[in-house]
C-alpha positions in Angstrom: 103.4 -29.1 25.8 105.2 -26.3 23.6 103.1 -26.5 20.2 99.7 -26.8 18.8 96.9 -29.1 20.1 93.3 -30.1 19.4 90.7 -32.1 21.2 91.8 -36.0 20.7 88.2 -37.2 20.5 86.8 -34.6 18.6 88.8 -34.3 15.0 86.7 -31.7 13.4 86.5 -29.3 16.6 87.1 -25.7 15.8 89.1 -25.5 18.8 93.0 -25.1 18.7 95.3 -24.7 22.0 98.9 -23.4 21.5 101.4 -23.3 23.9 104.5 -21.2 23.5 106.9 -19.6 25.7 107.7 -15.9 26.1 109.5 -13.3 28.2 112.9 -15.1 27.8 111.3 -18.4 28.0 110.1 -17.5 31.7 106.3 -17.6 30.7 104.4 -20.5 29.2 101.4 -19.2 27.4 98.2 -21.0 26.8 96.1 -19.8 23.9 92.7 -20.9 22.7 91.6 -20.0 19.5 88.0 -21.2 18.2 87.2 -21.1 14.1 90.8 -19.2 14.3 89.7 -16.5 16.5 91.1 -15.7 20.0 89.0 -16.9 22.9 91.2 -17.1 26.1 94.8 -17.1 27.5 96.2 -18.7 30.4 99.9 -17.6 31.4 102.1 -19.7 33.6 104.8 -18.1 35.6 106.9 -18.6 38.7 106.2 -16.6 41.9 109.1 -16.9 44.2 109.1 -20.8 44.8 105.8 -21.5 43.3 104.1 -21.5 39.9 101.1 -19.3 39.1 98.6 -19.6 36.3 96.8 -16.1 35.5 93.6 -17.0 33.0 92.1 -14.3 31.2 88.7 -15.6 30.4 86.4 -14.7 28.0 83.9 -13.2 30.8 86.5 -10.6 31.3 87.6 -11.8 34.8 91.2 -12.7 35.4 91.5 -15.8 38.2 94.9 -16.6 39.4 95.6 -20.0 40.4 98.5 -21.6 42.5 100.1 -24.8 42.0 98.8 -26.7 44.9 100.2 -30.5 44.1 102.4 -31.8 41.6 104.1 -35.3 41.1 104.2 -38.1 38.9 103.4 -36.1 36.0 100.4 -34.3 37.4 99.9 -30.7 38.2 96.7 -29.1 40.2 96.5 -25.3 40.4 93.8 -23.9 42.9 92.1 -20.5 42.8 94.1 -17.9 44.6 92.4 -14.6 44.0 90.8 -12.8 40.8 90.7 -9.4 39.3 87.5 -7.7 37.7 85.5 -10.7 39.0 81.7 -10.0 40.1 81.1 -13.4 42.2 77.2 -12.8 42.2 77.3 -12.7 38.3 80.2 -14.7 36.9 81.7 -18.0 37.2 85.4 -18.2 37.3 88.0 -20.8 36.8 88.7 -22.5 40.3 90.5 -25.9 39.7 92.8 -26.6 37.1 94.8 -29.9 36.4 97.1 -31.3 33.9 97.7 -35.1 33.7 101.1 -35.3 31.7 101.8 -38.9 32.2 101.3 -39.6 28.3 103.1 -36.7 26.7 101.3 -37.6 23.5 98.0 -37.2 25.0 98.0 -34.9 27.8 94.7 -34.5 29.8 93.6 -30.8 30.8 90.5 -30.6 33.2 89.1 -27.7 34.9 86.2 -26.7 37.3 84.4 -23.5 36.9 82.7 -22.0 40.2 80.0 -19.6 40.6 77.5 -18.3 43.3 76.0 -21.9 43.3 79.0 -23.5 43.8 81.5 -25.6 41.7 80.4 -27.2 38.5 81.5 -30.5 37.3 84.9 -30.8 36.3 85.5 -30.7 32.4 88.0 -33.0 30.8 89.8 -32.4 27.8 92.2 -35.1 26.2 95.0 -33.3 23.7 96.6 -34.5 20.6 99.1 -32.6 18.8 97.6 -30.5 15.8 99.9 -30.4 12.7 97.3 -28.9 10.2 97.3 -25.4 8.7 
């Protein structure tokens, strides 16, 4: 996943997603930019024998998701807890999936949840971005 990506079905989309390693290659950073401006971050890192994802949302909350299932090129993270979240007023990332079975076109899906319950999953197929 390390590298720059864009939505596969929207070549004109201003969204760019970059994955890169930091902290001695122990943390994978997922950085979203829209029109060249930072939008959100998700950091993936180990926690004992598990994997956590901490999402830094434009709403200002920071949900943490734990790897729930993995296998056959697929990962599923589920909500564990959050910091600075007001569940009465804000939605938050609740589920996050990666389908890496086709490394040239990975799929990232997510579901947000609010006081009204979970929203429909959003699916984003990615393709490498070589512009700029």
